[in-house]
C-alpha positions in Angstrom: -21.0 -25.2 41.7 -23.5 -25.2 44.5 -27.2 -25.6 43.5 -30.4 -25.1 45.3 -31.8 -28.6 46.1 -35.2 -27.3 45.1 -34.0 -26.8 41.5 -32.8 -30.5 41.1 -34.8 -32.7 38.8 -35.4 -36.5 38.8 -32.7 -36.8 36.3 -30.2 -35.0 38.6 -31.0 -37.4 41.4 -30.7 -40.4 39.1 -27.3 -39.2 38.0 -26.3 -39.0 41.6 -27.7 -42.5 42.2 -25.7 -43.9 39.4 -22.5 -42.2 40.7 -23.1 -43.7 44.2 -23.8 -47.2 42.7 -20.5 -47.0 40.8 -18.8 -46.0 44.0 -20.2 -49.1 45.7 -22.5 -47.0 48.0 -25.8 -48.8 47.4 -27.7 -47.2 50.3 -26.9 -43.7 49.1 -27.8 -44.8 45.6 -31.1 -46.1 46.8 -31.9 -42.9 48.7 -31.2 -40.7 45.7 -33.2 -43.0 43.5 -36.2 -42.8 45.9 -36.1 -39.0 45.7 -36.1 -39.3 41.9 -39.1 -41.6 42.2 -41.0 -39.0 44.2 -40.3 -36.4 41.4 -41.4 -38.8 38.7 -45.1 -38.6 37.6 -45.2 -41.8 35.5 -45.8 -44.9 37.6 -44.0 -47.2 35.1 -40.9 -45.1 35.1 -41.0 -44.9 38.9 -41.2 -48.7 39.1 -38.2 -49.0 36.7 -36.2 -46.7 38.9 -37.0 -48.8 42.0 -36.1 -52.0 40.2 -32.7 -50.5 39.2 -31.9 -49.3 42.7 -33.4 -51.7 45.2 -33.1 -51.2 48.9 -29.9 -52.5 50.2 -29.8 -55.1 53.0 -29.4 -54.0 56.5 -26.3 -56.1 57.0 -22.9 -55.0 55.8 -20.1 -57.3 54.9 -16.6 -56.1 55.9 -13.6 -57.1 53.8 -10.0 -56.9 54.8 
């Protein structure tokens, strides 16, 4: 089902961040978490979200 992005909540973005983290996509997880932070009014909750989804490093390790 396609949703209007304007209707998404912080919880929706956190769900997406968790999915991306589980899929080993830390950068996307971080971006989704940052959107959740912007939609969160409580500073303590926002800090917890940032702690759970830190910015990934700018280098990428390739594996064979």
